[in-house]
A tleap script that builds the chain and sets N, CA, C and O, in Angstrom:
source leaprc.protein.ff14SB
mol = sequence {
  NMET PHE SER ARG GLU GLU SER LYS LYS ILE
  ARG GLN GLU PHE TRP THR SER PHE GLY LYS
  GLU PHE PRO HIE LYS TRP LEU LEU TYR ASN
  THR LYS MET LYS GLU ILE GLN LEU LYS PHE
  THR PHE HIE ARG LYS VAL ALA GLN VAL SER
  LEU ASP ILE ALA ASP GLU ASP GLU MET ILE
  ARG ALA TYR TYR PHE GLU LYS ILE GLN SER
  LEU GLN LYS VAL LEU LYS THR ASP TYR LEU
  PRO GLU ALA VAL LEU GLU GLU ASN TYR GLU
  LEU PRO GLU GLY LYS LEU ILE SER ARG VAL
  TYR VAL GLN ILE GLU ASN VAL SER ILE HIE
  ASN LYS LYS ASP TRP PRO GLU VAL LYS LYS
  PHE LEU SER THR LYS MET LEU LEU LEU GLU
  GLU PHE PHE MET ASP PHE SER ASP PHE ILE
  LYS CASN
}
set mol.1.N position { 2.356 17.067 -1.792 }
set mol.1.CA position { 3.226 18.201 -1.593 }
set mol.1.C position { 4.340 18.515 -2.697 }
set mol.1.O position { 4.749 17.649 -3.471 }
set mol.2.N position { 4.676 19.499 -2.694 }
set mol.2.CA position { 5.613 19.792 -3.881 }
set mol.2.C position { 7.068 19.998 -3.173 }
set mol.2.O position { 7.205 20.423 -2.026 }
set mol.3.N position { 8.168 19.614 -4.075 }
set mol.3.CA position { 9.270 20.020 -3.628 }
set mol.3.C position { 9.713 21.711 -3.759 }
set mol.3.O position { 9.074 22.486 -4.471 }
set mol.4.N position { 10.798 22.083 -3.025 }
set mol.4.CA position { 11.016 23.536 -3.227 }
set mol.4.C position { 11.232 23.787 -4.611 }
set mol.4.O position { 10.576 24.781 -4.919 }
set mol.5.N position { 11.819 23.359 -5.516 }
set mol.5.CA position { 12.064 23.689 -6.801 }
set mol.5.C position { 10.822 23.669 -7.512 }
set mol.5.O position { 10.473 24.680 -8.121 }
set mol.6.N position { 10.018 22.502 -7.509 }
set mol.6.CA position { 8.667 22.417 -8.064 }
set mol.6.C position { 7.807 23.800 -7.668 }
set mol.6.O position { 7.459 24.667 -8.470 }
set mol.7.N position { 7.597 23.789 -6.477 }
set mol.7.CA position { 7.074 25.176 -6.040 }
set mol.7.C position { 7.302 26.536 -6.269 }
set mol.7.O position { 6.480 27.446 -6.373 }
set mol.8.N position { 8.828 26.567 -6.351 }
set mol.8.CA position { 9.296 27.978 -7.326 }
set mol.8.C position { 8.943 28.076 -8.687 }
set mol.8.O position { 8.837 29.175 -9.232 }
set mol.9.N position { 8.713 26.798 -9.396 }
set mol.9.CA position { 8.497 26.641 -10.583 }
set mol.9.C position { 7.002 27.264 -10.840 }
set mol.9.O position { 6.684 28.052 -11.731 }
set mol.10.N position { 6.258 26.756 -9.924 }
set mol.10.CA position { 4.823 26.888 -10.216 }
set mol.10.C position { 4.346 28.393 -9.889 }
set mol.10.O position { 3.443 29.017 -10.446 }
set mol.11.N position { 5.286 28.862 -8.717 }
set mol.11.CA position { 5.010 30.306 -8.398 }
set mol.11.C position { 5.392 31.468 -9.559 }
set mol.11.O position { 4.810 32.544 -9.695 }
set mol.12.N position { 6.377 31.031 -10.256 }
set mol.12.CA position { 7.059 31.878 -11.279 }
set mol.12.C position { 6.010 31.592 -12.630 }
set mol.12.O position { 5.762 32.379 -13.543 }
set mol.13.N position { 5.602 30.500 -12.477 }
set mol.13.CA position { 4.515 30.328 -14.126 }
set mol.13.C position { 3.262 31.264 -13.690 }
set mol.13.O position { 2.750 31.974 -14.556 }
set mol.14.N position { 2.730 31.278 -12.285 }
set mol.14.CA position { 1.806 31.838 -11.913 }
set mol.14.C position { 1.889 33.516 -12.188 }
set mol.14.O position { 1.100 34.153 -12.887 }
set mol.15.N position { 3.063 34.059 -11.446 }
set mol.15.CA position { 3.480 35.380 -11.521 }
set mol.15.C position { 3.783 35.962 -13.395 }
set mol.15.O position { 3.540 37.039 -13.939 }
set mol.16.N position { 4.237 35.007 -13.789 }
set mol.16.CA position { 4.499 35.333 -15.493 }
set mol.16.C position { 3.147 35.102 -16.196 }
set mol.16.O position { 2.797 35.836 -17.121 }
set mol.17.N position { 2.464 34.179 -15.798 }
set mol.17.CA position { 0.848 34.095 -16.656 }
set mol.17.C position { -0.051 35.650 -16.179 }
set mol.17.O position { -0.836 36.267 -16.899 }
set mol.18.N position { 0.376 36.009 -14.725 }
set mol.18.CA position { -0.605 36.911 -14.338 }
set mol.18.C position { -0.067 38.421 -15.235 }
set mol.18.O position { -0.767 39.180 -15.906 }
set mol.19.N position { 1.283 38.489 -14.973 }
set mol.19.CA position { 1.630 39.650 -15.827 }
set mol.19.C position { 1.249 39.820 -17.155 }
set mol.19.O position { 1.122 40.965 -17.587 }
set mol.20.N position { 0.999 38.624 -18.040 }
set mol.20.CA position { 0.914 38.592 -19.412 }
set mol.20.C position { -0.623 38.769 -19.844 }
set mol.20.O position { -0.929 39.133 -20.979 }
set mol.21.N position { -1.570 38.478 -18.837 }
set mol.21.CA position { -3.093 38.446 -18.881 }
set mol.21.C position { -3.561 39.877 -18.298 }
set mol.21.O position { -4.671 40.330 -18.575 }
set mol.22.N position { -2.548 40.627 -17.391 }
set mol.22.CA position { -3.156 41.864 -16.829 }
set mol.22.C position { -1.901 42.634 -16.927 }
set mol.22.O position { -1.222 42.927 -15.943 }
set mol.23.N position { -1.571 43.001 -18.326 }
set mol.23.CA position { -0.290 43.987 -18.333 }
set mol.23.C position { -0.647 45.422 -17.942 }
set mol.23.O position { -1.202 46.202 -18.716 }
set mol.24.N position { -0.323 45.690 -16.802 }
set mol.24.CA position { -0.474 47.219 -16.274 }
set mol.24.C position { 0.656 47.415 -15.287 }
set mol.24.O position { 1.057 46.501 -14.567 }
set mol.25.N position { 1.063 48.414 -15.281 }
set mol.25.CA position { 2.355 49.039 -14.585 }
set mol.25.C position { 1.816 49.544 -13.363 }
set mol.25.O position { 1.344 50.666 -13.177 }
set mol.26.N position { 1.955 48.403 -12.372 }
set mol.26.CA position { 1.693 48.294 -11.076 }
set mol.26.C position { 2.224 49.399 -10.025 }
set mol.26.O position { 3.451 49.492 -9.995 }
set mol.27.N position { 1.598 50.144 -9.266 }
set mol.27.CA position { 2.577 51.182 -8.540 }
set mol.27.C position { 3.518 50.451 -7.661 }
set mol.27.O position { 4.687 50.834 -7.712 }
set mol.28.N position { 3.174 49.273 -6.703 }
set mol.28.CA position { 3.820 48.443 -5.849 }
set mol.28.C position { 4.687 49.324 -5.002 }
set mol.28.O position { 4.215 49.965 -4.064 }
set mol.29.N position { 6.031 49.358 -5.350 }
set mol.29.CA position { 7.170 50.080 -4.572 }
set mol.29.C position { 7.308 51.484 -5.185 }
set mol.29.O position { 8.200 52.151 -4.661 }
set mol.30.N position { 6.721 52.000 -6.040 }
set mol.30.CA position { 6.917 53.034 -6.485 }
set mol.30.C position { 5.855 54.162 -6.024 }
set mol.30.O position { 5.161 54.837 -6.783 }
set mol.31.N position { 5.880 54.215 -4.691 }
set mol.31.CA position { 4.722 55.013 -4.215 }
set mol.31.C position { 5.209 56.464 -3.741 }
set mol.31.O position { 4.516 57.358 -3.256 }
set mol.32.N position { 6.631 56.460 -4.019 }
set mol.32.CA position { 7.626 57.889 -3.611 }
set mol.32.C position { 7.233 58.016 -2.232 }
set mol.32.O position { 6.942 59.164 -1.899 }
set mol.33.N position { 7.143 57.020 -1.242 }
set mol.33.CA position { 7.158 56.946 0.024 }
set mol.33.C position { 7.918 55.791 0.688 }
set mol.33.O position { 7.222 54.823 0.994 }
set mol.34.N position { 9.263 55.730 0.968 }
set mol.34.CA position { 9.746 54.545 1.171 }
set mol.34.C position { 9.281 53.631 2.373 }
set mol.34.O position { 9.716 52.490 2.532 }
set mol.35.N position { 8.360 54.233 3.206 }
set mol.35.CA position { 7.646 53.375 4.159 }
set mol.35.C position { 6.613 52.725 3.802 }
set mol.35.O position { 6.220 51.800 4.514 }
set mol.36.N position { 5.855 53.113 2.458 }
set mol.36.CA position { 4.802 52.471 1.998 }
set mol.36.C position { 4.890 51.912 0.638 }
set mol.36.O position { 5.346 52.465 -0.363 }
set mol.37.N position { 4.267 50.449 0.777 }
set mol.37.CA position { 4.493 49.794 -0.594 }
set mol.37.C position { 2.980 48.944 -0.786 }
set mol.37.O position { 2.225 48.526 0.092 }
set mol.38.N position { 2.877 48.878 -2.066 }
set mol.38.CA position { 1.391 48.245 -2.420 }
set mol.38.C position { 1.779 46.810 -2.632 }
set mol.38.O position { 2.892 46.793 -3.158 }
set mol.39.N position { 1.340 45.671 -2.447 }
set mol.39.CA position { 1.689 44.414 -2.683 }
set mol.39.C position { 0.846 43.400 -2.959 }
set mol.39.O position { -0.309 43.382 -2.533 }
set mol.40.N position { 1.374 42.440 -3.723 }
set mol.40.CA position { 0.297 41.206 -3.852 }
set mol.40.C position { 0.942 40.102 -3.193 }
set mol.40.O position { 2.159 39.936 -3.267 }
set mol.41.N position { 0.172 39.339 -2.548 }
set mol.41.CA position { 0.771 38.165 -2.046 }
set mol.41.C position { -0.260 36.936 -2.386 }
set mol.41.O position { -1.480 37.105 -2.368 }
set mol.42.N position { 0.304 35.790 -2.672 }
set mol.42.CA position { -0.392 34.330 -3.017 }
set mol.42.C position { 0.285 33.586 -2.513 }
set mol.42.O position { 1.502 33.764 -2.551 }
set mol.43.N position { -0.260 32.506 -1.874 }
set mol.43.CA position { 0.835 31.344 -1.360 }
set mol.43.C position { -0.338 30.090 -1.371 }
set mol.43.O position { -1.187 29.960 -2.253 }
set mol.44.N position { -0.199 29.318 -0.331 }
set mol.44.CA position { -1.002 27.975 -0.279 }
set mol.44.C position { -2.271 28.263 0.461 }
set mol.44.O position { -3.122 27.382 0.589 }
set mol.45.N position { -2.414 29.344 0.905 }
set mol.45.CA position { -3.620 29.414 1.794 }
set mol.45.C position { -4.703 30.875 1.418 }
set mol.45.O position { -5.928 30.907 1.527 }
set mol.46.N position { -3.947 31.792 1.040 }
set mol.46.CA position { -4.592 33.139 0.882 }
set mol.46.C position { -3.962 33.711 -0.338 }
set mol.46.O position { -2.854 33.388 -0.767 }
set mol.47.N position { -4.964 34.805 -0.985 }
set mol.47.CA position { -4.265 35.560 -2.006 }
set mol.47.C position { -4.855 36.937 -1.410 }
set mol.47.O position { -6.044 37.099 -1.133 }
set mol.48.N position { -3.655 38.083 -1.226 }
set mol.48.CA position { -4.011 39.223 -0.677 }
set mol.48.C position { -3.544 40.219 -1.490 }
set mol.48.O position { -2.565 39.915 -2.171 }
set mol.49.N position { -4.021 41.425 -1.612 }
set mol.49.CA position { -3.718 42.578 -1.930 }
set mol.49.C position { -3.482 43.534 -0.887 }
set mol.49.O position { -4.311 43.616 0.020 }
set mol.50.N position { -2.348 44.354 -0.891 }
set mol.50.CA position { -2.138 44.766 0.627 }
set mol.50.C position { -1.531 46.362 0.502 }
set mol.50.O position { -0.886 46.640 -0.508 }
set mol.51.N position { -1.727 47.284 1.433 }
set mol.51.CA position { -0.840 48.629 1.268 }
set mol.51.C position { -0.051 48.121 2.747 }
set mol.51.O position { -0.726 47.673 3.674 }
set mol.52.N position { 1.279 48.237 2.829 }
set mol.52.CA position { 2.135 47.643 3.750 }
set mol.52.C position { 2.818 49.121 4.374 }
set mol.52.O position { 3.141 49.895 3.473 }
set mol.53.N position { 3.028 49.519 5.493 }
set mol.53.CA position { 3.644 50.486 6.218 }
set mol.53.C position { 4.569 49.825 6.932 }
set mol.53.O position { 4.253 49.367 8.030 }
set mol.54.N position { 6.044 49.647 6.353 }
set mol.54.CA position { 6.746 48.911 6.848 }
set mol.54.C position { 8.026 49.746 7.282 }
set mol.54.O position { 8.962 49.771 6.483 }
set mol.55.N position { 8.138 50.411 8.447 }
set mol.55.CA position { 9.305 50.952 9.035 }
set mol.55.C position { 9.629 50.493 10.391 }
set mol.55.O position { 8.822 50.277 11.295 }
set mol.56.N position { 10.840 50.376 10.422 }
set mol.56.CA position { 11.538 50.024 11.734 }
set mol.56.C position { 10.851 50.614 13.306 }
set mol.56.O position { 10.521 50.119 14.384 }
set mol.57.N position { 10.883 51.986 12.649 }
set mol.57.CA position { 10.558 53.017 13.936 }
set mol.57.C position { 8.980 52.851 14.063 }
set mol.57.O position { 8.286 53.035 13.063 }
set mol.58.N position { 8.478 52.548 15.128 }
set mol.58.CA position { 7.144 52.263 15.512 }
set mol.58.C position { 6.638 53.796 15.461 }
set mol.58.O position { 5.633 53.846 14.751 }
set mol.59.N position { 6.886 54.684 15.819 }
set mol.59.CA position { 6.442 56.051 15.794 }
set mol.59.C position { 5.999 56.552 14.055 }
set mol.59.O position { 4.983 57.151 13.704 }
set mol.60.N position { 7.097 56.086 13.229 }
set mol.60.CA position { 6.663 56.376 11.712 }
set mol.60.C position { 5.579 55.549 11.277 }
set mol.60.O position { 4.712 55.940 10.495 }
set mol.61.N position { 5.634 54.263 11.846 }
set mol.61.CA position { 4.581 53.158 11.236 }
set mol.61.C position { 3.177 53.748 11.872 }
set mol.61.O position { 2.156 53.821 11.188 }
set mol.62.N position { 3.229 54.143 13.197 }
set mol.62.CA position { 1.970 54.690 13.932 }
set mol.62.C position { 1.474 55.994 13.112 }
set mol.62.O position { 0.269 56.068 12.869 }
set mol.63.N position { 2.228 56.899 12.727 }
set mol.63.CA position { 2.089 58.140 12.018 }
set mol.63.C position { 1.179 58.063 10.876 }
set mol.63.O position { 0.131 58.699 10.767 }
set mol.64.N position { 1.780 57.034 9.832 }
set mol.64.CA position { 1.254 56.790 8.590 }
set mol.64.C position { -0.279 55.846 8.711 }
set mol.64.O position { -1.277 55.904 7.992 }
set mol.65.N position { -0.020 55.078 9.790 }
set mol.65.CA position { -1.392 54.138 10.048 }
set mol.65.C position { -2.460 54.733 10.365 }
set mol.65.O position { -3.513 54.421 9.809 }
set mol.66.N position { -2.403 55.825 11.433 }
set mol.66.CA position { -3.232 56.804 11.659 }
set mol.66.C position { -3.756 57.615 10.723 }
set mol.66.O position { -4.967 57.805 10.831 }
set mol.67.N position { -2.965 58.374 9.460 }
set mol.67.CA position { -3.623 58.809 8.787 }
set mol.67.C position { -4.452 57.837 7.644 }
set mol.67.O position { -5.333 58.275 6.905 }
set mol.68.N position { -4.126 56.874 7.657 }
set mol.68.CA position { -5.146 55.911 6.640 }
set mol.68.C position { -6.079 55.388 7.257 }
set mol.68.O position { -7.049 54.940 6.646 }
set mol.69.N position { -5.961 55.325 8.870 }
set mol.69.CA position { -7.217 55.069 9.617 }
set mol.69.C position { -8.108 56.109 9.435 }
set mol.69.O position { -9.280 55.748 9.325 }
set mol.70.N position { -7.867 57.450 9.363 }
set mol.70.CA position { -8.610 58.660 9.439 }
set mol.70.C position { -9.263 58.736 7.862 }
set mol.70.O position { -9.886 59.766 7.605 }
set mol.71.N position { -9.158 57.745 6.843 }
set mol.71.CA position { -9.509 57.548 5.722 }
set mol.71.C position { -10.262 56.354 5.649 }
set mol.71.O position { -10.626 55.942 4.548 }
set mol.72.N position { -10.532 55.766 6.663 }
set mol.72.CA position { -11.191 54.376 6.956 }
set mol.72.C position { -12.444 54.202 6.127 }
set mol.72.O position { -12.647 53.273 5.345 }
set mol.73.N position { -13.313 55.276 6.409 }
set mol.73.CA position { -14.601 55.284 5.989 }
set mol.73.C position { -14.837 55.487 4.470 }
set mol.73.O position { -15.659 54.831 3.830 }
set mol.74.N position { -14.017 56.484 3.932 }
set mol.74.CA position { -13.861 56.664 2.431 }
set mol.74.C position { -13.410 55.369 1.728 }
set mol.74.O position { -13.893 54.849 0.722 }
set mol.75.N position { -12.427 54.989 2.450 }
set mol.75.CA position { -11.699 53.648 1.848 }
set mol.75.C position { -12.572 52.773 1.872 }
set mol.75.O position { -12.633 52.205 0.781 }
set mol.76.N position { -13.503 52.274 2.832 }
set mol.76.CA position { -14.448 51.365 2.631 }
set mol.76.C position { -15.852 51.617 2.178 }
set mol.76.O position { -16.640 50.676 2.091 }
set mol.77.N position { -16.215 52.891 1.874 }
set mol.77.CA position { -17.268 53.260 1.289 }
set mol.77.C position { -17.155 53.319 -0.562 }
set mol.77.O position { -17.818 52.698 -1.393 }
set mol.78.N position { -16.328 54.067 -0.701 }
set mol.78.CA position { -15.970 54.023 -2.037 }
set mol.78.C position { -14.947 53.284 -2.784 }
set mol.78.O position { -14.941 53.299 -4.015 }
set mol.79.N position { -14.024 52.596 -2.049 }
set mol.79.CA position { -13.139 51.647 -2.791 }
set mol.79.C position { -13.092 50.103 -2.423 }
set mol.79.O position { -13.287 49.212 -3.249 }
set mol.80.N position { -12.826 49.908 -1.155 }
set mol.80.CA position { -12.731 48.330 -0.692 }
set mol.80.C position { -13.454 48.289 0.599 }
set mol.80.O position { -12.950 48.587 1.682 }
set mol.81.N position { -14.884 47.831 0.374 }
set mol.81.CA position { -15.627 47.586 1.661 }
set mol.81.C position { -15.315 46.604 2.510 }
set mol.81.O position { -15.680 46.565 3.685 }
set mol.82.N position { -14.582 45.721 1.905 }
set mol.82.CA position { -13.838 44.460 2.814 }
set mol.82.C position { -12.490 44.802 3.241 }
set mol.82.O position { -11.647 43.938 3.482 }
set mol.83.N position { -12.289 45.969 3.331 }
set mol.83.CA position { -10.776 46.229 3.604 }
set mol.83.C position { -10.485 46.134 5.187 }
set mol.83.O position { -11.177 46.740 6.006 }
set mol.84.N position { -9.402 45.322 5.536 }
set mol.84.CA position { -9.084 45.160 7.019 }
set mol.84.C position { -7.749 46.002 7.271 }
set mol.84.O position { -6.758 46.009 6.541 }
set mol.85.N position { -7.964 46.823 8.650 }
set mol.85.CA position { -6.866 47.634 8.679 }
set mol.85.C position { -6.233 47.060 9.880 }
set mol.85.O position { -6.940 47.003 10.887 }
set mol.86.N position { -5.076 46.643 9.944 }
set mol.86.CA position { -4.233 45.947 10.914 }
set mol.86.C position { -3.118 46.719 11.125 }
set mol.86.O position { -2.290 46.936 10.240 }
set mol.87.N position { -3.019 47.301 12.641 }
set mol.87.CA position { -1.684 48.078 12.980 }
set mol.87.C position { -0.650 47.472 13.159 }
set mol.87.O position { 0.415 47.968 12.791 }
set mol.88.N position { -0.714 46.087 13.849 }
set mol.88.CA position { 0.333 45.453 13.992 }
set mol.88.C position { 0.215 43.844 13.440 }
set mol.88.O position { -0.146 42.910 14.156 }
set mol.89.N position { 0.541 43.749 12.228 }
set mol.89.CA position { 0.440 42.804 11.333 }
set mol.89.C position { 1.883 42.139 11.293 }
set mol.89.O position { 2.841 42.762 10.835 }
set mol.90.N position { 2.016 40.679 11.857 }
set mol.90.CA position { 3.233 39.855 11.889 }
set mol.90.C position { 3.514 39.062 10.514 }
set mol.90.O position { 2.697 38.243 10.094 }
set mol.91.N position { 4.674 39.342 9.861 }
set mol.91.CA position { 4.789 38.688 8.564 }
set mol.91.C position { 5.448 37.472 9.207 }
set mol.91.O position { 5.909 37.317 10.337 }
set mol.92.N position { 5.343 36.532 8.000 }
set mol.92.CA position { 5.952 35.031 8.386 }
set mol.92.C position { 7.410 34.904 8.961 }
set mol.92.O position { 7.795 33.916 9.587 }
set mol.93.N position { 8.234 36.089 8.663 }
set mol.93.CA position { 9.540 36.008 9.106 }
set mol.93.C position { 9.343 36.876 10.478 }
set mol.93.O position { 10.365 37.377 10.947 }
set mol.94.N position { 8.319 37.052 11.037 }
set mol.94.CA position { 8.237 37.880 12.359 }
set mol.94.C position { 8.302 39.224 12.378 }
set mol.94.O position { 8.246 39.861 13.430 }
set mol.95.N position { 8.406 39.681 11.392 }
set mol.95.CA position { 8.721 41.310 11.271 }
set mol.95.C position { 7.331 41.980 11.460 }
set mol.95.O position { 6.357 41.515 10.867 }
set mol.96.N position { 7.210 43.125 12.318 }
set mol.96.CA position { 5.829 43.726 12.583 }
set mol.96.C position { 5.729 44.804 11.543 }
set mol.96.O position { 6.679 45.580 11.444 }
set mol.97.N position { 4.646 44.948 10.726 }
set mol.97.CA position { 4.320 46.073 9.858 }
set mol.97.C position { 2.857 46.397 10.211 }
set mol.97.O position { 2.153 45.648 10.888 }
set mol.98.N position { 2.434 47.644 9.666 }
set mol.98.CA position { 1.202 47.997 9.778 }
set mol.98.C position { 0.430 47.731 8.174 }
set mol.98.O position { 0.890 48.288 7.177 }
set mol.99.N position { -0.803 46.801 8.099 }
set mol.99.CA position { -1.020 46.526 6.872 }
set mol.99.C position { -2.650 47.063 6.588 }
set mol.99.O position { -3.467 47.211 7.496 }
set mol.100.N position { -2.833 47.229 5.640 }
set mol.100.CA position { -4.446 47.400 4.975 }
set mol.100.C position { -4.526 46.267 3.663 }
set mol.100.O position { -3.872 46.253 2.620 }
set mol.101.N position { -5.413 45.490 4.069 }
set mol.101.CA position { -5.547 44.523 3.078 }
set mol.101.C position { -7.055 44.055 2.791 }
set mol.101.O position { -8.035 44.343 3.478 }
set mol.102.N position { -7.028 43.218 1.547 }
set mol.102.CA position { -8.436 42.533 1.079 }
set mol.102.C position { -7.696 41.226 0.848 }
set mol.102.O position { -6.533 41.132 0.458 }
set mol.103.N position { -8.441 40.329 1.111 }
set mol.103.CA position { -7.867 38.720 0.825 }
set mol.103.C position { -8.998 37.871 0.274 }
set mol.103.O position { -10.142 38.320 0.190 }
set mol.104.N position { -8.727 36.847 -0.038 }
set mol.104.CA position { -9.679 35.655 -0.336 }
set mol.104.C position { -8.673 34.523 0.015 }
set mol.104.O position { -7.511 34.366 -0.360 }
set mol.105.N position { -9.579 33.658 0.975 }
set mol.105.CA position { -8.923 32.555 1.690 }
set mol.105.C position { -9.317 31.171 0.584 }
set mol.105.O position { -9.921 31.229 -0.487 }
set mol.106.N position { -8.720 29.923 1.302 }
set mol.106.CA position { -9.279 28.641 0.529 }
set mol.106.C position { -8.631 28.640 -0.917 }
set mol.106.O position { -9.136 27.952 -1.805 }
set mol.107.N position { -7.655 29.315 -1.115 }
set mol.107.CA position { -7.116 29.458 -2.643 }
set mol.107.C position { -5.420 29.018 -2.479 }
set mol.107.O position { -4.781 29.204 -1.443 }
set mol.108.N position { -4.999 28.553 -3.429 }
set mol.108.CA position { -3.557 27.866 -3.120 }
set mol.108.C position { -2.954 28.389 -4.559 }
set mol.108.O position { -3.604 28.440 -5.604 }
set mol.109.N position { -1.762 28.717 -4.417 }
set mol.109.CA position { -0.734 29.057 -5.890 }
set mol.109.C position { -0.435 27.581 -6.348 }
set mol.109.O position { 0.033 27.388 -7.470 }
set mol.110.N position { -0.657 26.708 -5.630 }
set mol.110.CA position { -0.410 25.424 -6.190 }
set mol.110.C position { -1.592 24.624 -6.698 }
set mol.110.O position { -1.473 23.421 -6.933 }
set mol.111.N position { -2.748 25.286 -6.871 }
set mol.111.CA position { -3.856 24.442 -7.354 }
set mol.111.C position { -4.264 25.641 -8.508 }
set mol.111.O position { -4.714 26.772 -8.322 }
set mol.112.N position { -3.925 24.939 -9.752 }
set mol.112.CA position { -4.047 25.878 -11.188 }
set mol.112.C position { -5.536 26.150 -11.519 }
set mol.112.O position { -5.906 27.045 -12.278 }
set mol.113.N position { -6.409 25.222 -10.824 }
set mol.113.CA position { -8.027 25.565 -10.790 }
set mol.113.C position { -8.135 27.008 -10.077 }
set mol.113.O position { -9.075 27.703 -10.463 }
set mol.114.N position { -7.330 27.517 -9.134 }
set mol.114.CA position { -7.790 28.848 -8.642 }
set mol.114.C position { -7.194 29.878 -9.120 }
set mol.114.O position { -7.475 30.981 -8.652 }
set mol.115.N position { -6.407 29.777 -9.974 }
set mol.115.CA position { -5.745 30.727 -10.648 }
set mol.115.C position { -6.479 31.747 -11.397 }
set mol.115.O position { -6.153 32.912 -11.166 }
set mol.116.N position { -7.412 31.532 -12.255 }
set mol.116.CA position { -8.346 32.609 -12.706 }
set mol.116.C position { -9.156 33.371 -11.785 }
set mol.116.O position { -9.409 34.569 -11.917 }
set mol.117.N position { -9.579 32.573 -10.778 }
set mol.117.CA position { -10.474 33.421 -9.738 }
set mol.117.C position { -9.389 34.681 -9.010 }
set mol.117.O position { -9.645 35.872 -8.839 }
set mol.118.N position { -8.277 34.014 -8.716 }
set mol.118.CA position { -7.182 34.623 -8.062 }
set mol.118.C position { -6.584 35.875 -8.699 }
set mol.118.O position { -6.197 36.871 -8.089 }
set mol.119.N position { -6.566 35.644 -10.211 }
set mol.119.CA position { -5.950 36.704 -11.057 }
set mol.119.C position { -6.704 37.830 -11.145 }
set mol.119.O position { -6.225 38.963 -11.103 }
set mol.120.N position { -8.234 37.496 -11.304 }
set mol.120.CA position { -9.299 38.511 -11.237 }
set mol.120.C position { -9.347 39.385 -10.030 }
set mol.120.O position { -9.469 40.609 -10.074 }
set mol.121.N position { -9.233 38.603 -8.859 }
set mol.121.CA position { -9.297 39.518 -7.823 }
set mol.121.C position { -8.152 40.348 -7.531 }
set mol.121.O position { -8.317 41.466 -7.042 }
set mol.122.N position { -6.892 39.848 -7.817 }
set mol.122.CA position { -5.767 40.452 -7.478 }
set mol.122.C position { -5.555 41.897 -8.339 }
set mol.122.O position { -5.140 42.955 -7.866 }
set mol.123.N position { -5.984 41.621 -9.827 }
set mol.123.CA position { -6.166 42.632 -10.631 }
set mol.123.C position { -7.134 43.881 -10.154 }
set mol.123.O position { -6.813 45.050 -9.940 }
set mol.124.N position { -8.364 43.277 -10.064 }
set mol.124.CA position { -9.488 44.176 -9.658 }
set mol.124.C position { -9.076 45.076 -8.357 }
set mol.124.O position { -9.076 46.306 -8.328 }
set mol.125.N position { -8.763 44.293 -7.402 }
set mol.125.CA position { -8.579 44.764 -5.875 }
set mol.125.C position { -7.165 45.674 -6.036 }
set mol.125.O position { -7.126 46.662 -5.303 }
set mol.126.N position { -6.254 45.500 -6.722 }
set mol.126.CA position { -4.860 46.290 -6.850 }
set mol.126.C position { -5.401 47.760 -7.383 }
set mol.126.O position { -5.161 48.787 -6.748 }
set mol.127.N position { -6.016 47.754 -8.385 }
set mol.127.CA position { -6.490 49.084 -9.133 }
set mol.127.C position { -7.327 49.753 -8.309 }
set mol.127.O position { -7.376 50.983 -8.331 }
set mol.128.N position { -8.055 49.034 -7.516 }
set mol.128.CA position { -8.896 49.997 -6.388 }
set mol.128.C position { -7.946 50.501 -5.544 }
set mol.128.O position { -7.739 51.714 -5.495 }
set mol.129.N position { -7.213 49.549 -4.731 }
set mol.129.CA position { -6.352 49.994 -3.798 }
set mol.129.C position { -5.166 51.376 -4.385 }
set mol.129.O position { -4.923 52.399 -3.745 }
set mol.130.N position { -4.659 51.049 -5.579 }
set mol.130.CA position { -3.896 51.896 -6.393 }
set mol.130.C position { -4.758 53.365 -6.436 }
set mol.130.O position { -4.255 54.405 -6.010 }
set mol.131.N position { -6.116 53.302 -7.007 }
set mol.131.CA position { -6.579 54.414 -6.996 }
set mol.131.C position { -6.982 55.178 -5.433 }
set mol.131.O position { -6.957 56.405 -5.342 }
set mol.132.N position { -7.258 54.517 -4.539 }
set mol.132.CA position { -7.132 54.965 -3.316 }
set mol.132.C position { -6.020 55.625 -2.928 }
set mol.132.O position { -6.128 56.753 -2.448 }
set mol.133.N position { -4.952 55.095 -3.060 }
set mol.133.CA position { -3.828 55.564 -2.708 }
set mol.133.C position { -3.446 56.911 -3.704 }
set mol.133.O position { -2.907 57.887 -3.182 }
set mol.134.N position { -3.735 56.902 -5.063 }
set mol.134.CA position { -3.211 57.958 -5.512 }
set mol.134.C position { -4.379 59.132 -5.205 }
set mol.134.O position { -3.959 60.290 -5.204 }
set mol.135.N position { -5.249 59.005 -5.046 }
set mol.135.CA position { -6.280 59.769 -4.689 }
set mol.135.C position { -5.972 60.672 -3.535 }
set mol.135.O position { -6.242 61.872 -3.573 }
set mol.136.N position { -5.319 60.001 -2.353 }
set mol.136.CA position { -4.979 60.243 -0.960 }
set mol.136.C position { -3.411 60.413 -0.723 }
set mol.136.O position { -3.042 60.754 0.400 }
set mol.137.N position { -2.624 60.227 -1.566 }
set mol.137.CA position { -1.285 60.232 -1.365 }
set mol.137.C position { -0.593 61.674 -0.828 }
set mol.137.O position { 0.375 61.727 -0.069 }
set mol.138.N position { -1.162 62.592 -1.277 }
set mol.138.CA position { -0.852 64.182 -0.759 }
set mol.138.C position { -1.129 64.193 0.467 }
set mol.138.O position { -0.337 64.775 1.208 }
set mol.139.N position { -2.271 63.589 1.018 }
set mol.139.CA position { -2.715 63.824 2.470 }
set mol.139.C position { -1.746 62.589 3.395 }
set mol.139.O position { -1.367 62.723 4.559 }
set mol.140.N position { -1.548 61.635 2.671 }
set mol.140.CA position { -1.032 60.666 3.517 }
set mol.140.C position { 0.473 61.069 3.886 }
set mol.140.O position { 0.978 60.942 5.001 }
set mol.141.N position { 1.117 61.598 2.698 }
set mol.141.CA position { 2.564 62.218 2.695 }
set mol.141.C position { 2.646 63.483 3.610 }
set mol.141.O position { 3.615 63.702 4.337 }
set mol.142.N position { 1.739 64.158 3.533 }
set mol.142.CA position { 2.020 65.560 4.343 }
set mol.142.C position { 1.434 65.485 5.727 }
set mol.142.O position { 1.540 66.442 6.495 }
savepdb mol mol.pdb
quit
């Protein structure tokens, strides 16, 4: 196990090295829709790239999720065949969101041997998720 401080240092090292190896201006929070963000997640068990619909109002979340769900076939055919759509995804802190994600399991941010595989996965999958989002953002927004 790592102390909290050691773990923080390792996480910072990973994300700094990721940014240097894959210097791209990621869309992430700049979706122009306050309810939708694209996210990278990497911790002790999984690495994930996701499109999160996070709004306190269930109706708003359901509205955006249904729009994305209606694009599921094109998402899985042309962009991310392994995408998982989960309407009620619970975050570690207990908050419910809707999430579309791809992930790899059995990787750990604390194991530097996993880093090359995870960096490639995160970069490749986020580029595809961004492309999907940009191609359909007008439909999702309206």
